[in-house]
MIDOSE-1310 file (N, C-alpha, C; in nm, 2 decimals, decimal comma, always signed):
residues 291
xxxx	+5,99/+6,06/+3,50/+6,10/+6,00/+3,46/+6,07/+5,83/+3,56; +6,13/+5,74/+3,47/+6,12/+5,61/+3,55/+6,24/+5,60/+3,63; +6,21/+5,54/+3,74/+6,32/+5,50/+3,83/+6,28/+5,37/+3,86; +6,41/+5,29/+3,87/+6,42/+5,12/+3,90/+6,38/+5,12/+4,01
xxxx	+6,29/+5,02/+4,05/+6,26/+5,00/+4,20/+6,38/+4,93/+4,26; +6,41/+4,95/+4,38/+6,51/+4,88/+4,47/+6,48/+4,74/+4,45; +6,60/+4,65/+4,47/+6,57/+4,50/+4,44/+6,51/+4,44/+4,56; +6,42/+4,35/+4,56/+6,36/+4,30/+4,67/+6,47/+4,22/+4,76
xxxx	+6,45/+4,22/+4,87/+6,52/+4,14/+4,97/+6,50/+3,99/+4,94; +6,61/+3,91/+4,90/+6,56/+3,76/+4,91/+6,53/+3,68/+5,00; +6,40/+3,63/+5,00/+6,35/+3,57/+5,11/+6,41/+3,43/+5,13; +6,39/+3,41/+5,27/+6,44/+3,26/+5,29/+6,38/+3,16/+5,22
xxxx	+6,45/+3,04/+5,19/+6,38/+2,94/+5,10/+6,27/+2,88/+5,20; +6,27/+2,87/+5,32/+6,16/+2,82/+5,41/+6,02/+2,92/+5,38; +6,06/+3,03/+5,36/+5,93/+3,13/+5,34/+5,88/+3,08/+5,20; +5,94/+3,06/+5,11/+5,93/+3,04/+4,97/+5,84/+2,91/+4,97
xxxx	+5,89/+2,80/+5,04/+5,82/+2,69/+5,03/+5,69/+2,67/+5,11; +5,67/+2,79/+5,20/+5,55/+2,80/+5,29/+5,43/+2,86/+5,21; +5,47/+2,91/+5,09/+5,36/+2,95/+5,00/+5,27/+2,83/+4,95; +5,12/+2,85/+4,98/+5,06/+2,74/+4,93/+5,04/+2,76/+4,77
xxxx	+5,07/+2,66/+4,70/+5,05/+2,68/+4,56/+4,99/+2,55/+4,49; +4,85/+2,54/+4,49/+4,81/+2,41/+4,46/+4,81/+2,40/+4,30; +4,81/+2,29/+4,25/+4,82/+2,26/+4,10/+4,73/+2,36/+4,02; +4,59/+2,34/+4,07/+4,51/+2,41/+4,01/+4,52/+2,57/+4,00
xxxx	+4,55/+2,62/+4,10/+4,60/+2,74/+4,12/+4,72/+2,79/+4,03; +4,82/+2,70/+4,01/+4,92/+2,73/+3,94/+4,89/+2,73/+3,80; +4,77/+2,66/+3,75/+4,75/+2,65/+3,61/+4,66/+2,77/+3,58; +4,56/+2,85/+3,70/+4,50/+2,94/+3,68/+4,60/+3,08/+3,65
xxxx	+4,72/+3,09/+3,73/+4,81/+3,18/+3,72/+4,86/+3,18/+3,59; +4,92/+3,06/+3,55/+5,00/+3,03/+3,42/+4,89/+3,09/+3,32; +4,77/+3,05/+3,33/+4,68/+3,09/+3,20/+4,69/+3,27/+3,21; +4,66/+3,32/+3,31/+4,63/+3,46/+3,33/+4,78/+3,54/+3,27
xxxx	+4,89/+3,48/+3,31/+5,01/+3,55/+3,26/+5,03/+3,52/+3,14; +4,99/+3,40/+3,07/+4,99/+3,38/+2,92/+4,90/+3,49/+2,86; +4,78/+3,50/+2,91/+4,67/+3,59/+2,84/+4,73/+3,72/+2,85; +4,77/+3,77/+2,97/+4,81/+3,92/+2,98/+4,96/+3,96/+2,92
xxxx	+5,04/+3,87/+2,91/+5,20/+3,89/+2,87/+5,22/+3,82/+2,76; +5,17/+3,72/+2,71/+5,20/+3,64/+2,59/+5,32/+3,53/+2,63; +5,36/+3,53/+2,74/+5,46/+3,44/+2,78/+5,40/+3,31/+2,83; +5,43/+3,21/+2,75/+5,38/+3,08/+2,81/+5,48/+2,99/+2,86
xxxx	+5,44/+2,94/+2,99/+5,49/+2,83/+3,06/+5,44/+2,71/+3,05; +5,49/+2,62/+2,98/+5,45/+2,47/+2,96/+5,46/+2,39/+3,08; +5,40/+2,28/+3,09/+5,38/+2,21/+3,22/+5,52/+2,19/+3,29; +5,60/+2,18/+3,20/+5,74/+2,15/+3,26/+5,81/+2,26/+3,31
xxxx	+5,74/+2,38/+3,29/+5,82/+2,50/+3,34/+5,72/+2,58/+3,43; +5,61/+2,53/+3,48/+5,55/+2,58/+3,58/+5,62/+2,64/+3,71; +5,70/+2,53/+3,77/+5,77/+2,55/+3,87/+5,87/+2,67/+3,85; +5,92/+2,69/+3,76/+6,00/+2,80/+3,72/+5,89/+2,95/+3,74
xxxx	+5,78/+2,92/+3,68/+5,69/+3,04/+3,72/+5,67/+3,07/+3,86; +5,64/+2,96/+3,93/+5,60/+3,00/+4,08/+5,74/+3,03/+4,14; +5,84/+2,99/+4,14/+5,95/+3,05/+4,17/+5,99/+3,18/+4,14; +5,96/+3,25/+4,04/+5,96/+3,38/+4,00/+5,86/+3,47/+4,06
xxxx	+5,75/+3,41/+4,08/+5,63/+3,50/+4,13/+5,64/+3,49/+4,29; +5,68/+3,38/+4,37/+5,68/+3,37/+4,50/+5,74/+3,49/+4,58; +5,84/+3,55/+4,55/+5,88/+3,67/+4,62/+5,80/+3,78/+4,63; +5,71/+3,79/+4,51/+5,62/+3,89/+4,51/+5,51/+3,85/+4,60
xxxx	+5,44/+3,73/+4,59/+5,35/+3,69/+4,69/+5,40/+3,71/+4,82; +5,50/+3,68/+4,86/+5,55/+3,72/+5,00/+5,57/+3,88/+5,04; +5,59/+3,93/+4,94/+5,60/+4,08/+4,97/+5,47/+4,15/+4,99; +5,36/+4,09/+4,93/+5,26/+4,14/+4,96/+5,17/+4,09/+5,09
xxxx	+5,23/+3,98/+5,13/+5,21/+3,93/+5,28/+5,10/+3,83/+5,26; +5,09/+3,76/+5,12/+4,99/+3,66/+5,11/+5,06/+3,54/+5,15; +4,96/+3,43/+5,22/+4,99/+3,30/+5,25/+4,99/+3,19/+5,10; +4,92/+3,26/+5,02/+4,90/+3,16/+4,89/+4,90/+3,24/+4,76
xxxx	+4,93/+3,14/+4,67/+4,94/+3,19/+4,52/+4,80/+3,24/+4,47; +4,70/+3,16/+4,53/+4,58/+3,21/+4,50/+4,55/+3,34/+4,54; +4,56/+3,40/+4,64/+4,54/+3,53/+4,69/+4,61/+3,62/+4,59; +4,72/+3,58/+4,53/+4,82/+3,68/+4,44/+4,72/+3,69/+4,30
xxxx	+4,69/+3,55/+4,26/+4,59/+3,55/+4,15/+4,48/+3,64/+4,14; +4,40/+3,65/+4,26/+4,30/+3,72/+4,27/+4,33/+3,88/+4,28; +4,44/+3,93/+4,30/+4,50/+4,06/+4,30/+4,52/+4,09/+4,17; +4,58/+4,00/+4,10/+4,60/+4,03/+3,97/+4,51/+4,02/+3,86
xxxx	+4,40/+3,96/+3,90/+4,27/+3,94/+3,80/+4,17/+4,03/+3,83; +4,16/+4,07/+3,97/+4,02/+4,16/+4,03/+4,04/+4,26/+4,07; +4,19/+4,31/+4,13/+4,19/+4,42/+4,21/+4,22/+4,54/+4,11; +4,14/+4,61/+4,06/+4,17/+4,71/+3,94/+4,24/+4,84/+4,00
xxxx	+4,27/+4,85/+4,12/+4,35/+4,94/+4,18/+4,48/+4,91/+4,19; +4,51/+4,79/+4,24/+4,64/+4,75/+4,24/+4,70/+4,66/+4,16; +4,62/+4,62/+4,04/+4,68/+4,52/+3,95/+4,77/+4,59/+3,86; +4,75/+4,73/+3,80/+4,82/+4,76/+3,71/+4,95/+4,79/+3,74
xxxx	+4,98/+4,82/+3,86/+5,12/+4,85/+3,91/+5,21/+4,69/+3,93; +5,10/+4,61/+4,00/+5,17/+4,49/+4,01/+5,21/+4,42/+3,91; +5,13/+4,45/+3,79/+5,17/+4,36/+3,67/+5,32/+4,40/+3,63; +5,34/+4,52/+3,63/+5,48/+4,57/+3,64/+5,56/+4,48/+3,69
xxxx	+5,54/+4,46/+3,83/+5,66/+4,37/+3,90/+5,63/+4,23/+3,85; +5,54/+4,21/+3,78/+5,53/+4,06/+3,75/+5,64/+4,06/+3,60; +5,63/+4,17/+3,51/+5,69/+4,16/+3,41/+5,84/+4,19/+3,44; +5,86/+4,26/+3,55/+6,03/+4,26/+3,60/+6,05/+4,11/+3,66
xxxx	+5,99/+4,05/+3,70/+6,01/+3,89/+3,77/+6,03/+3,81/+3,66; +5,95/+3,83/+3,54/+5,96/+3,74/+3,43/+6,06/+3,76/+3,28; +6,10/+3,89/+3,32/+6,21/+3,93/+3,23/+6,30/+3,84/+3,21; +6,34/+3,84/+3,06/+6,49/+3,77/+3,04/+6,59/+3,87/+2,99
xxxx	+6,68/+3,90/+3,11/+6,77/+4,01/+3,08/+6,89/+3,99/+2,97; +6,91/+3,88/+2,91/+7,01/+3,84/+2,82/+7,02/+3,92/+2,69; +7,09/+4,01/+2,68/+7,10/+4,08/+2,54/+7,24/+4,16/+2,56; +7,27/+4,22/+2,43/+7,41/+4,26/+2,44/+7,42/+4,38/+2,33
xxxx	+7,51/+4,45/+2,31/+7,54/+4,54/+2,17/+7,59/+4,47/+2,09; +7,56/+4,49/+1,94/+7,59/+4,43/+1,81/+7,54/+4,30/+1,80; +7,41/+4,23/+1,87/+7,36/+4,12/+1,89/+7,28/+4,09/+1,73; +7,32/+4,00/+1,65/+7,27/+3,96/+1,54/+7,28/+4,08/+1,44
xxxx	+7,40/+4,14/+1,45/+7,43/+4,24/+1,38/+7,42/+4,26/+1,23; +7,43/+4,14/+1,17/+7,40/+4,14/+1,02/+7,26/+4,19/+0,97; +7,16/+4,15/+1,04/+7,03/+4,18/+1,01/+7,00/+4,34/+1,04; +7,06/+4,42/+1,13/+7,06/+4,55/+1,15/+7,13/+4,62/+1,06
xxxx	+7,25/+4,57/+0,99/+7,33/+4,62/+0,90/+7,25/+4,64/+0,79; +7,18/+4,53/+0,76/+7,08/+4,52/+0,63/+6,97/+4,63/+0,64; +6,91/+4,65/+0,77/+6,81/+4,74/+0,78/+6,85/+4,87/+0,75; +6,98/+4,91/+0,81/+7,05/+5,05/+0,79/+7,11/+5,08/+0,64
xxxx	+7,15/+4,99/+0,57/+7,20/+4,98/+0,44/+7,10/+4,98/+0,33; +7,01/+4,92/+0,33/+6,89/+4,88/+0,23/+6,76/+4,92/+0,25; +6,70/+4,90/+0,40/+6,57/+4,94/+0,42/+6,55/+5,06/+0,46; +6,64/+5,14/+0,55/+6,62/+5,27/+0,57/+6,61/+5,35/+0,44
xxxx	+6,71/+5,34/+0,35/+6,71/+5,43/+0,21/+6,56/+5,42/+0,15; +6,53/+5,29/+0,14/+6,39/+5,28/+0,08/+6,28/+5,34/+0,15; +6,29/+5,34/+0,27/+6,17/+5,41/+0,37/+6,19/+5,55/+0,37; +6,29/+5,61/+0,37/+6,33/+5,75/+0,35/+6,27/+5,81/+0,22
xxxx	+6,30/+5,73/+0,14/+6,26/+5,80/+0,00/+6,11/+5,75/-0,02; +6,05/+5,66/+0,02/+5,92/+5,67/+0,02/+5,83/+5,76/+0,09; +5,90/+5,79/+0,22/+5,84/+5,89/+0,30/+5,84/+6,04/+0,26; +5,93/+6,06/+0,17/+5,94/+6,19/+0,11/+5,94/+6,31/+0,22
xxxx	+6,04/+6,30/+0,31/+6,08/+6,39/+0,42/+5,98/+6,38/+0,54; +5,88/+6,30/+0,54/+5,82/+6,28/+0,69/+5,93/+6,17/+0,76; +5,90/+6,19/+0,88/+5,98/+6,13/+0,99/+5,96/+5,95/+0,95; +6,07/+5,90/+0,95/+6,09/+5,75/+0,96/+6,09/+5,70/+1,12
xxxx	+5,98/+5,61/+1,14/+5,99/+5,56/+1,27/+6,04/+5,42/+1,27; +6,12/+5,38/+1,37/+6,16/+5,24/+1,39/+6,12/+5,22/+1,54; +6,07/+5,10/+1,56/+6,03/+5,05/+1,68/+6,10/+4,93/+1,73; +6,16/+4,93/+1,86/+6,21/+4,81/+1,90/+6,15/+4,77/+2,02
xxxx	+6,11/+4,64/+2,00/+6,02/+4,58/+2,12/+6,03/+4,42/+2,09; +6,06/+4,36/+2,24/+6,11/+4,44/+2,35/+6,27/+4,49/+2,35; +6,28/+4,59/+2,41/+6,41/+4,65/+2,42/+6,50/+4,63/+2,50; +6,44/+4,55/+2,61/+6,52/+4,52/+2,72/+6,59/+4,64/+2,80
xxxx	+6,73/+4,64/+2,82/+6,79/+4,73/+2,88/+6,84/+4,83/+2,79; +6,82/+4,81/+2,68/+6,84/+4,92/+2,57/+6,95/+4,90/+2,44; +7,00/+4,78/+2,47/+7,13/+4,77/+2,39/+7,10/+4,75/+2,24; +6,99/+4,69/+2,22/+6,94/+4,68/+2,07/+6,92/+4,84/+2,03
xxxx	+6,85/+4,91/+2,06/+6,79/+5,02/+1,99/+6,94/+5,13/+1,97; +7,01/+5,10/+2,09/+7,14/+5,19/+2,11/+7,24/+5,13/+1,98; +7,22/+5,00/+1,97/+7,32/+4,96/+1,86/+7,26/+5,02/+1,73; +7,13/+5,01/+1,68/+7,07/+5,06/+1,57/+7,11/+5,23/+1,54
xxxx	+7,12/+5,28/+1,68/+7,13/+5,43/+1,67/+7,29/+5,44/+1,63; +7,37/+5,38/+1,68/+7,51/+5,37/+1,64/+7,54/+5,36/+1,48; +7,45/+5,27/+1,43/+7,50/+5,22/+1,29/+7,42/+5,34/+1,24; +7,32/+5,41/+1,26/+7,26/+5,51/+1,16/+7,34/+5,63/+1,20
xxxx	+7,42/+5,65/+1,30/+7,49/+5,76/+1,32/+7,61/+5,76/+1,22; +7,68/+5,60/+1,24/+7,80/+5,60/+1,17/+7,77/+5,61/+1,03; +7,64/+5,59/+0,95/+7,61/+5,59/+0,82/+7,56/+5,74/+0,78; +7,55/+5,83/+0,88/+7,52/+5,98/+0,86/+7,38/+5,97/+0,86
xxxx	+7,28/+5,89/+0,88/+7,15/+5,90/+0,85/+7,07/+6,02/+0,94; +7,15/+6,04/+1,07/+7,06/+6,14/+1,13/+7,07/+6,28/+1,07; +7,18/+6,31/+1,00/+7,22/+6,42/+0,93/+7,14/+6,44/+0,82; +7,08/+6,34/+0,74/+7,02/+6,34/+0,62/+6,87/+6,30/+0,63
xxxx	+6,81/+6,26/+0,72/+6,65/+6,24/+0,74/+6,61/+6,26/+0,88; +6,49/+6,28/+0,91/+6,44/+6,26/+1,03/+6,39/+6,11/+1,08; +6,46/+6,09/+1,16/+6,45/+5,93/+1,20/+6,42/+5,92/+1,35; +6,32/+5,86/+1,39/+6,28/+5,84/+1,53/+6,29/+5,68/+1,56
xxxx	+6,37/+5,68/+1,68/+6,36/+5,53/+1,72/+6,31/+5,52/+1,84; +6,18/+5,44/+1,85/+6,11/+5,41/+1,99/+6,15/+5,28/+2,02; +6,18/+5,29/+2,16/+6,21/+5,16/+2,21/+6,13/+5,12/+2,34; +6,07/+5,02/+2,35/+5,96/+4,98/+2,44/+6,00/+4,83/+2,51
xxxx	+5,97/+4,82/+2,65/+5,98/+4,69/+2,70/+5,85/+4,68/+2,80; +5,79/+4,57/+2,82/+5,69/+4,56/+2,93/+5,74/+4,56/+3,08; +5,88/+4,59/+3,09/+5,92/+4,56/+3,24/+5,98/+4,71/+3,26; +5,92/+4,77/+3,36/+5,96/+4,90/+3,41/+6,11/+4,91/+3,47
xxxx	+6,17/+4,79/+3,51/+6,32/+4,81/+3,58/+6,38/+4,81/+3,44; +6,36/+4,74/+3,34/+6,45/+4,74/+3,23/+6,44/+4,87/+3,15; +6,33/+4,96/+3,15/+6,34/+5,07/+3,10/+6,40/+5,17/+3,18; +6,40/+5,16/+3,31/+6,49/+5,25/+3,40/+6,62/+5,24/+3,38
xxxx	+6,66/+5,08/+3,35/+6,80/+5,06/+3,32/+6,85/+5,13/+3,18; +6,77/+5,12/+3,10/+6,79/+5,19/+2,96/+6,78/+5,34/+2,96; +6,71/+5,40/+3,07/+6,71/+5,55/+3,10/+6,87/+5,59/+3,15; +6,88/+5,50/+3,25/+7,01/+5,52/+3,31/+7,15/+5,52/+3,21
xxxx	+7,16/+5,45/+3,10/+7,22/+5,43/+3,03/+7,39/+5,40/+3,08; +7,38/+5,30/+3,16/+7,50/+5,26/+3,22/+7,52/+5,10/+3,21; +7,63/+5,06/+3,15/+7,62/+4,92/+3,10/+7,76/+4,87/+3,13; +7,78/+4,74/+3,18/+7,90/+4,66/+3,20/+7,96/+4,58/+3,11
xxxx	+8,05/+4,50/+3,16/+8,15/+4,44/+3,05/+8,07/+4,34/+2,96; +7,97/+4,24/+3,03/+7,90/+4,17/+2,93/+7,82/+4,22/+2,81; +7,76/+4,34/+2,85/+7,69/+4,39/+2,72/+7,79/+4,45/+2,60; +7,93/+4,42/+2,63/+8,00/+4,49/+2,53/+8,08/+4,36/+2,46
xxxx	+8,04/+4,24/+2,49/+8,14/+4,12/+2,46/+8,15/+4,11/+2,27; +8,05/+4,18/+2,21/+8,04/+4,17/+2,08/+8,07/+4,33/+2,00; +8,08/+4,42/+2,09/+8,10/+4,53/+2,03/+8,24/+4,59/+2,02; +8,27/+4,64/+1,90/+8,43/+4,65/+1,85/+8,46/+4,75/+1,96
xxxx	+8,58/+4,75/+2,01/+8,62/+4,84/+2,12/+8,64/+5,00/+2,05; +8,67/+5,01/+1,92/+8,66/+5,14/+1,87/+8,52/+5,20/+1,89; +8,43/+5,13/+1,84/+8,30/+5,18/+1,86/+8,25/+5,20/+1,99; +8,30/+5,11/+2,08/+8,27/+5,16/+2,22/+8,34/+5,28/+2,28
xxxx	+8,46/+5,31/+2,24/+8,51/+5,43/+2,27/+8,47/+5,55/+2,22; +8,40/+5,55/+2,11/+8,32/+5,65/+2,04/+8,21/+5,68/+2,10; +8,11/+5,60/+2,13/+7,99/+5,63/+2,20/+7,97/+5,61/+2,34; +8,07/+5,57/+2,42/+8,06/+5,55/+2,56/+8,17/+5,59/+2,64
xxxx	+8,16/+5,64/+2,78/+8,27/+5,69/+2,85/+8,30/+5,62/+2,97; +8,43/+5,57/+3,00/+8,41/+5,47/+3,14/+8,38/+5,56/+3,26; +8,31/+5,49/+3,34/+8,27/+5,53/+3,48/+8,30/+5,41/+3,57; +8,42/+5,41/+3,63/+8,46/+5,29/+3,69/+8,47/+5,16/+3,63
xxxx	+8,38/+5,07/+3,68/+8,39/+4,94/+3,61/+8,29/+4,94/+3,51; +8,21/+5,04/+3,48/+8,10/+5,06/+3,39/+8,13/+5,15/+3,29; +8,02/+5,16/+3,19/+8,04/+5,27/+3,08/+7,92/+5,32/+3,07; +7,92/+5,46/+3,05/+7,79/+5,54/+3,01/+7,79/+5,56/+2,87
xxxx	+7,66/+5,55/+2,83/+7,64/+5,60/+2,69/+7,65/+5,74/+2,67; +7,69/+5,79/+2,55/+7,71/+5,94/+2,53/+7,58/+6,01/+2,53; +7,53/+6,11/+2,59/+7,40/+6,18/+2,58/+7,36/+6,20/+2,45; +7,43/+6,23/+2,33/+7,40/+6,25/+2,21/+7,32/+6,13/+2,13
xxxx	+7,39/+6,02/+2,17/+7,33/+5,89/+2,15/+7,21/+5,86/+2,24; +7,22/+5,88/+2,35/+7,09/+5,83/+2,42/+6,96/+5,92/+2,37; +7,00/+6,04/+2,33/+6,88/+6,12/+2,28/+6,83/+6,08/+2,16; +6,90/+6,00/+2,08/+6,82/+5,93/+1,97/+6,72/+5,85/+1,99
xxxx	+6,69/+5,82/+2,10/+6,63/+5,68/+2,15/+6,48/+5,72/+2,25; +6,37/+5,71/+2,22/+6,25/+5,75/+2,30/+6,21/+5,63/+2,39; +6,22/+5,63/+2,51/+6,19/+5,49/+2,58/+6,05/+5,50/+2,60; +5,99/+5,39/+2,67/+5,85/+5,37/+2,70/+5,81/+5,22/+2,75
xxxx	+5,76/+5,23/+2,86/+5,69/+5,10/+2,90/+5,57/+5,06/+2,82; +5,59/+4,94/+2,75/+5,47/+4,90/+2,66/+5,45/+4,72/+2,68; +5,35/+4,69/+2,70/+5,29/+4,56/+2,70/+5,23/+4,53/+2,56; +5,34/+4,45/+2,48/+5,30/+4,42/+2,34/+5,16/+4,34/+2,32
xxxx	+5,11/+4,28/+2,41/+4,98/+4,22/+2,40/+4,86/+4,32/+2,42; +4,89/+4,43/+2,48/+4,80/+4,53/+2,50/+4,78/+4,63/+2,38; +4,67/+4,61/+2,30/+4,67/+4,67/+2,17/+4,67/+4,82/+2,21; +4,60/+4,86/+2,31/+4,57/+5,02/+2,35/+4,71/+5,08/+2,35
xxxx	+4,83/+5,01/+2,42/+4,97/+5,03/+2,44/+5,04/+5,03/+2,31; +5,04/+4,91/+2,24/+5,13/+4,87/+2,14/+5,08/+4,91/+2,01; +4,95/+4,94/+1,98/+4,88/+4,96/+1,84/+4,94/+5,07/+1,78; +4,94/+5,17/+1,84/+5,00/+5,32/+1,77/+5,15/+5,30/+1,74
xxxx	+5,23/+5,25/+1,81/+5,36/+5,24/+1,79/+5,39/+5,12/+1,69; +5,30/+5,02/+1,68/+5,32/+4,93/+1,56/+5,28/+4,99/+1,44; +5,25/+5,11/+1,40/+5,23/+5,17/+1,29/+5,35/+5,22/+1,21; +5,46/+5,16/+1,25/+5,59/+5,20/+1,22/+5,64/+5,11/+1,08
xxxx	+5,72/+5,16/+0,99/+5,76/+5,12/+0,88/+5,85/+4,99/+0,90; +5,91/+5,00/+1,03/+6,02/+4,91/+1,05/+6,00/+4,87/+1,20; +5,97/+4,75/+1,21/+5,98/+4,70/+1,38/+6,06/+4,58/+1,38; +6,13/+4,59/+1,49/+6,22/+4,50/+1,55/+6,17/+4,42/+1,68
xxxx	+6,11/+4,31/+1,65/+6,07/+4,20/+1,75/+6,14/+4,08/+1,75; +6,26/+4,10/+1,83/+6,37/+3,99/+1,80/+6,37/+3,89/+1,96; +6,39/+3,78/+1,94/+6,40/+3,69/+2,03/+6,29/+3,71/+2,16; +6,15/+3,74/+2,11/+6,07/+3,73/+2,22/+5,99/+3,62/+2,20
xxxx	+5,97/+3,58/+2,07/+5,84/+3,49/+2,02/+5,92/+3,35/+2,07; +6,02/+3,32/+2,12/+6,08/+3,19/+2,16/+6,02/+3,16/+2,29; +5,96/+3,27/+2,37/+5,89/+3,27/+2,50/+5,74/+3,28/+2,51; +5,68/+3,29/+2,35/+5,55/+3,29/+2,34/+5,48/+3,15/+2,29
xxxx	+5,35/+3,14/+2,32/+5,28/+3,04/+2,27/+5,25/+3,07/+2,11; +5,22/+2,96/+2,03/+5,17/+2,99/+1,88/+5,05/+3,11/+1,89; +4,98/+3,05/+1,97/+4,85/+3,16/+1,97/+4,88/+3,30/+1,99; +4,98/+3,32/+2,10/+5,02/+3,47/+2,12/+5,11/+3,54/+2,02
xxxx	+5,18/+3,44/+1,94/+5,27/+3,48/+1,83/+5,18/+3,53/+1,72; +5,08/+3,46/+1,69/+4,98/+3,50/+1,57/+4,91/+3,61/+1,63; +4,86/+3,65/+1,74/+4,80/+3,77/+1,82/+4,89/+3,88/+1,77; +5,02/+3,88/+1,82/+5,11/+3,98/+1,79/+5,13/+4,01/+1,65
xxxx	+5,14/+3,90/+1,58/+5,18/+3,92/+1,43/+5,07/+3,98/+1,35; +4,94/+3,95/+1,39/+4,81/+4,00/+1,34/+4,84/+4,14/+1,36; +4,87/+4,18/+1,49/+4,86/+4,33/+1,53/+4,97/+4,42/+1,43; +5,06/+4,36/+1,42/+5,17/+4,41/+1,32/+5,11/+4,43/+1,18
xxxx	+5,05/+4,32/+1,15/+5,00/+4,32/+0,98/+4,89/+4,42/+0,99; +4,81/+4,45/+1,08/+4,71/+4,54/+1,07/+4,75/+4,68/+1,08; +4,87/+4,72/+1,15/+4,92/+4,86/+1,19/+5,04/+4,90/+1,08; +5,10/+4,81/+1,06/+5,21/+4,85/+0,98/+5,19/+4,89/+0,84
xxxx	+5,28/+4,99/+0,78/+5,23/+5,03/+0,65/+5,28/+4,92/+0,56; +5,26/+4,93/+0,41/+5,27/+4,83/+0,31/+5,40/+4,91/+0,21; +5,51/+4,87/+0,21/+5,57/+4,74/+0,26/+5,61/+4,77/+0,43; +5,61/+4,70/+0,49/+5,66/+4,71/+0,63/+5,75/+4,61/+0,66
xxxx	+5,85/+4,64/+0,73/+5,98/+4,55/+0,75/+5,98/+4,48/+0,90; +5,96/+4,36/+0,91/+5,94/+4,29/+1,06/+6,07/+4,23/+1,06; +6,16/+4,27/+1,19/+6,28/+4,17/+1,21/+6,25/+4,08/+1,32; +6,28/+3,95/+1,32/+6,27/+3,87/+1,42/+6,39/+3,81/+1,46
xxxx	+6,40/+3,73/+1,56/+6,55/+3,68/+1,59/+6,58/+3,55/+1,49; +6,70/+3,51/+1,50/+6,74/+3,44/+1,38/+6,70/+3,30/+1,41; +6,66/+3,24/+1,53/+6,61/+3,15/+1,57/+6,45/+3,13/+1,57; +6,39/+3,24/+1,51/+6,25/+3,24/+1,51/+6,21/+3,24/+1,37
xxxx	+6,09/+3,17/+1,35/+6,04/+3,16/+1,20/+5,88/+3,20/+1,21; +5,81/+3,28/+1,14/+5,69/+3,31/+1,12/+5,62/+3,24/+1,00; +5,68/+3,15/+0,95/+5,64/+3,08/+0,79/+5,51/+2,98/+0,83; +5,49/+2,95/+0,93/+5,37/+2,87/+0,97/+5,28/+2,96/+1,05
xxxx	+5,29/+3,08/+1,07/+5,21/+3,14/+1,14/+5,13/+3,27/+1,10; +5,19/+3,31/+0,96/+5,15/+3,43/+0,89/+5,13/+3,42/+0,74; +5,04/+3,46/+0,68/+5,03/+3,47/+0,52/+5,08/+3,63/+0,51; +5,06/+3,71/+0,59/+5,05/+3,86/+0,56/+5,21/+3,90/+0,55
xxxx	+5,30/+3,83/+0,59/+5,44/+3,89/+0,56/+5,53/+3,78/+0,48; +5,60/+3,82/+0,40/+5,69/+3,72/+0,31/+5,84/+3,73/+0,35; +5,89/+3,62/+0,36/+6,03/+3,62/+0,41/+6,13/+3,66/+0,30; +6,20/+3,75/+0,31/+6,29/+3,78/+0,20/+6,43/+3,80/+0,24
xxxx	+6,53/+3,77/+0,16/+6,66/+3,79/+0,19/+6,70/+3,94/+0,16; +6,75/+4,03/+0,26/+6,78/+4,17/+0,24/+6,92/+4,16/+0,26; +7,03/+4,19/+0,17/+7,15/+4,23/+0,19/+7,20/+4,10/+0,27; +7,17/+3,99/+0,24/+7,23/+3,86/+0,31/+7,17/+3,83/+0,46
xxxx	+7,04/+3,92/+0,49/+7,00/+3,89/+0,62/+6,84/+3,87/+0,60; +6,78/+3,80/+0,70/+6,62/+3,76/+0,66/+6,54/+3,86/+0,74; +6,43/+3,91/+0,66/+6,35/+4,03/+0,73/+6,20/+3,96/+0,65; +6,09/+3,99/+0,74/+5,96/+3,95/+0,68/+5,92/+4,10/+0,66
xxx	+5,88/+4,08/+0,53/+5,80/+4,21/+0,46/+5,67/+4,20/+0,44; +5,59/+4,30/+0,48/+5,43/+4,29/+0,47/+5,38/+4,29/+0,34; +5,31/+4,19/+0,28/+5,29/+4,18/+0,14/+5,20/+4,29/+0,09
C-alpha cells in the first residue's frame, strides 16, 4: 500500500540561500529534470525549480545542487526513490471534481458506447494520467455509475501519477472543500460521507479505480497502460516542452488501438504536434481520435 511521506520540515531561508547553485549546475539539473519527467523550466523559471528542489538538497545534507545532480544522474541505488521525491516537489496539485465536465460527459455518452460495442464483451480500459490526487478518475467513475455502465459492461478505470504523494492521497480518498467547488451538492452527498471538515469517497466508488505510480516519460512504465482505447491526459502538456509533448503523443499513437480517443485539456492543442490524431467535435466537446 502506498503511504504518503510525512511533510518535510520547512528549512530556514538562510539554509536555502546557503546552497550553492551555479548557473551551469542549474542548467544541468533543468535538462535532467526535463529529460526524466517531461517538465520544462524555461530560463525565466529556473529559480522556481531551484526553490522546489532546495529542501531535498538540504534533506540529503548536500552543500550544493551539483551534489544532488550527481545523485539523481549516477546513484543507481538511491536515484529511483529520490526521483519520487522530485516528482512530489514539482507536482502541481491544482485539480477538483467535475473539472472540464463537458468533455467527460461526451466520453461517457458517446465514446464509451462505441468502445463497448466494438470490444464485444471484453473489458474497456480507460487511463487517466496524470491523475493527481484522484479527482478526475473519480469524476469519471461517478458519471459512469450514474449512467449505469458498470452494471452493463466490464469497465476498468486506471489512474496514474508520477508523484507517490499524490497517489497516496488518492488511495486515502479524503477530500476537502476546494475539491468540491464544481461538484453538485446532490452528487457529493451520494458518493461521499462527511468526516469532520473533510469528505471521504464511498468505498464502492473508490473500488472502481486502480491507482498506480507511473512516469509518463518512462516507456517501460507507461507503454502498457497507454494501450487503452480511452486516455485522459489533461492539463499536463502545458508544463511540457514541444519535444516532450511529441514524445508522449508518439507513445499514445503507437500503443492506443484504432480508433483511440485522447482527451487533453481545453487550453492544450496537438494540431501542430501530430498527424496521428484528428481533432473531432464529439457531443460538443473536443477529443483527439487516432486516425
